[in-house]
C-alpha positions as CSV (number, residue, x, y, z in Angstrom):
1,X,-65.5,123.6,83.7
2,X,-67.2,120.2,84.0
3,X,-68.5,119.0,87.4
4,X,-65.8,117.7,89.8
5,X,-66.6,115.4,92.8
6,X,-64.7,116.3,95.9
7,X,-64.4,113.9,98.8
8,X,-63.1,115.3,102.1
9,X,-62.9,114.5,105.8
10,X,-64.0,116.9,108.6
11,X,-63.0,116.5,112.2
12,X,-64.0,118.2,115.5
13,X,-63.0,117.9,119.1
14,X,-64.4,119.4,122.3
15,X,-63.1,119.4,125.9
16,X,-65.6,119.3,128.6
17,X,-65.0,119.2,132.4
18,X,-66.3,115.9,133.8
19,X,-69.5,116.2,135.7
20,X,-69.4,112.8,137.5
21,X,-67.0,110.0,138.5
22,X,-67.8,106.4,138.8
23,X,-65.7,104.8,141.6
24,X,-65.3,101.1,142.0
25,X,-64.0,99.5,145.2
26,X,-63.5,96.0,146.4
27,X,-64.2,95.0,150.0
28,X,-62.3,91.9,151.0
29,X,-61.5,89.8,154.0
30,X,-59.2,86.8,154.5
31,X,-58.6,84.5,157.4
32,X,-58.2,80.9,158.7
33,X,-61.9,80.6,159.7
34,X,-64.8,81.0,157.3
35,X,-67.3,82.4,159.8
36,X,-65.2,85.3,161.1
37,X,-64.1,86.1,157.6
38,X,-67.7,86.5,156.3
39,X,-68.7,88.5,159.4
40,X,-65.8,90.9,158.9
41,X,-66.7,91.4,155.3
42,X,-70.3,92.1,156.2
43,X,-69.3,94.7,158.8
44,X,-67.0,96.5,156.5
45,X,-69.4,96.4,153.6
46,X,-72.2,97.9,155.8
47,X,-69.8,100.7,156.8
48,X,-69.1,101.4,153.1
49,X,-72.8,101.2,152.1
50,X,-74.0,103.4,155.0
51,X,-71.6,106.1,153.8
52,X,-72.9,105.9,150.3
53,X,-76.5,106.1,151.5
54,X,-75.6,109.3,153.4
55,X,-73.9,110.8,150.4
56,X,-76.9,109.9,148.2
57,X,-79.3,111.6,150.6
58,X,-77.2,114.8,150.4
59,X,-77.2,114.7,146.6
60,X,-73.5,114.0,146.2
61,X,-74.1,110.4,144.9
62,X,-76.6,109.9,142.1
63,X,-76.6,106.1,142.3
64,X,-74.7,103.2,143.8
65,X,-74.8,99.4,143.8
66,X,-73.0,96.4,145.2
67,X,-72.6,92.9,143.8
68,X,-73.2,89.6,145.6
69,X,-70.6,88.5,148.1
70,X,-68.2,85.8,146.9
71,X,-66.8,83.4,149.4
72,X,-64.1,80.8,148.6
73,X,-61.3,78.8,150.2
74,X,-57.9,77.6,149.1
75,X,-55.1,75.5,150.6
76,X,-51.8,77.3,149.7
77,X,-48.5,75.6,149.4
78,X,-45.4,76.4,151.3
79,X,-42.0,77.1,149.8
80,X,-40.9,73.6,150.4
81,X,-43.9,72.1,148.7
82,X,-46.1,71.2,151.7
83,X,-49.8,72.1,151.7
84,X,-50.7,74.7,154.4
85,X,-54.0,75.0,156.3
86,X,-57.1,76.4,154.5
87,X,-57.3,80.1,153.9
88,X,-60.8,81.5,153.5
89,X,-61.6,84.6,151.4
90,X,-64.7,86.8,150.9
91,X,-65.2,89.8,148.7
92,X,-67.9,92.1,147.4
93,X,-67.6,94.8,144.7
94,X,-69.2,98.2,145.2
95,X,-69.6,101.0,142.7
96,X,-71.0,104.5,143.0
97,X,-71.5,107.5,140.8
98,X,-70.3,110.8,142.5
99,X,-71.4,114.2,141.2
100,X,-69.3,116.1,143.8
101,X,-65.5,115.7,143.5
102,X,-64.8,117.0,147.0
103,X,-67.3,114.5,148.5
104,X,-65.6,111.7,146.5
105,X,-62.2,112.7,147.8
106,X,-63.4,112.6,151.4
107,X,-65.2,109.3,151.0
108,X,-62.3,107.6,149.4
109,X,-60.0,108.9,152.1
110,X,-62.3,107.4,154.7
111,X,-62.9,104.0,153.2
112,X,-59.2,103.5,152.1
113,X,-58.1,103.6,155.7
114,X,-59.3,100.1,156.1
115,X,-57.0,97.3,154.9
116,X,-60.1,95.4,153.8
117,X,-61.0,98.1,151.1
118,X,-59.2,98.4,147.8
119,X,-59.9,101.2,145.3
120,X,-60.1,99.6,141.9
121,X,-60.8,102.5,139.6
122,X,-62.1,106.1,139.3
123,X,-63.6,106.8,135.9
124,X,-64.6,110.4,135.0
125,X,-67.4,111.1,132.6
126,X,-70.3,113.2,131.5
127,X,-74.0,112.8,132.3
128,X,-76.1,111.3,129.5
129,X,-77.8,114.6,128.7
130,X,-74.6,116.6,128.5
131,X,-72.8,113.9,126.5
132,X,-75.7,113.8,123.9
133,X,-75.6,117.6,123.6
134,X,-71.9,117.7,123.2
135,X,-71.9,114.9,120.6
136,X,-74.5,116.8,118.5
137,X,-72.5,120.0,118.6
138,X,-69.2,118.1,117.8
139,X,-70.9,116.3,114.9
140,X,-72.2,119.6,113.5
141,X,-68.8,121.2,113.8
142,X,-67.3,118.2,111.9
143,X,-69.7,118.6,109.1
144,X,-69.0,122.4,108.9
145,X,-65.3,121.6,108.7
146,X,-65.9,119.2,105.8
147,X,-67.9,121.8,104.0
148,X,-65.1,124.4,104.5
149,X,-62.5,122.0,103.2
150,X,-64.6,121.1,100.2
151,X,-65.1,124.8,99.5
152,X,-61.4,125.4,99.7
153,X,-60.7,122.7,97.1
154,X,-63.4,124.1,94.9
155,X,-62.0,127.6,95.1
156,X,-58.6,126.2,94.1
157,X,-60.2,124.5,91.1
158,X,-62.0,127.7,90.1
159,X,-65.4,126.2,90.7
160,X,-68.2,128.6,91.6
161,X,-70.2,126.5,94.0
162,X,-70.4,123.1,95.7
163,X,-73.4,120.9,96.3
164,X,-73.4,118.2,99.0
165,X,-73.9,114.7,97.7
166,X,-73.2,112.4,100.7
167,X,-72.1,112.9,104.3
168,X,-71.4,110.0,106.6
169,X,-69.4,108.7,109.5
170,X,-65.8,107.8,108.7
171,X,-65.7,104.4,107.0
172,X,-69.2,104.4,105.6
173,X,-68.4,106.1,102.3
174,X,-66.7,104.1,99.6
175,X,-68.2,100.8,100.7
176,X,-66.1,100.3,103.9
177,X,-68.6,99.8,106.7
178,X,-66.1,98.2,109.0
179,X,-67.4,99.1,112.5
180,X,-67.1,102.8,112.3
181,X,-66.7,104.8,115.6
182,X,-68.6,108.0,115.1
183,X,-67.6,109.4,118.5
184,X,-64.6,108.9,120.7
185,X,-64.3,110.1,124.3
186,X,-61.3,110.0,126.6
187,X,-60.6,111.5,130.0
188,X,-57.4,113.4,130.5
189,X,-55.2,112.4,133.5
190,X,-56.7,113.2,136.8
191,X,-55.1,115.5,139.3
192,X,-54.1,114.1,142.7
193,X,-53.2,110.6,143.7
194,X,-54.4,107.6,145.6
195,X,-52.5,108.4,148.7
196,X,-53.8,108.5,152.3
197,X,-55.3,111.9,151.6
198,X,-57.2,111.7,148.4
199,X,-57.5,115.0,146.5
200,X,-59.3,114.5,143.2
201,X,-60.3,117.1,140.7
202,X,-62.7,116.7,137.7
203,X,-60.7,116.0,134.5
204,X,-61.4,117.1,131.0
205,X,-63.4,114.6,128.9
206,X,-62.4,115.0,125.2
207,X,-65.2,114.2,122.8
208,X,-64.2,113.9,119.2
209,X,-65.6,112.7,115.9
210,X,-64.9,112.7,112.2
211,X,-67.1,112.6,109.1
212,X,-66.6,112.1,105.4
213,X,-68.4,114.2,102.8
214,X,-68.7,114.0,99.1
215,X,-69.5,117.2,97.2
216,X,-70.1,118.2,93.5
217,X,-68.2,121.3,92.5
218,X,-69.2,123.2,89.3
């Protein structure tokens, strides 16, 4: 038989338990006088930061940082349309990367007891080294899946062998280079809740990819 060009898609997915969690909190204070509001913010921010320093020294936090404090004022309106006295606000955002889920749960339970602290988000993920290794493995599995699919088509056509011609991320073959996404990662739902007693467990991070391959069967 004459040569036949076979174009296929190969996909792969891997679930990996998250190694770290990036937590973001907001420390805020409000009140009728600017000075006391700023002082309360500073005190609460110092408590939060001291706790993070202690966790970093014990190896449970790999890094943390805080933004600059923002201070502003507003004059709210009453329900009958009259302007009320000034209300002053102050806030600072703090983020930390925890590598110990139990330590994260305890820390969140402590800081969330304050009305001045709001937990914004907890994002689970992989360390850069593990993520790079998993992505390489997933990419190789996707290519192998494409080869197996192409071989199945060739067998059905009665072809004796296949030879790879092109392999690329999805969207790069056929002149369609519209912002391909070689890898996708998502974290499955976390266990536990944001109640008074935090109990967080590492979630599964799903790393997936797809490739397109073109093979010549003869």
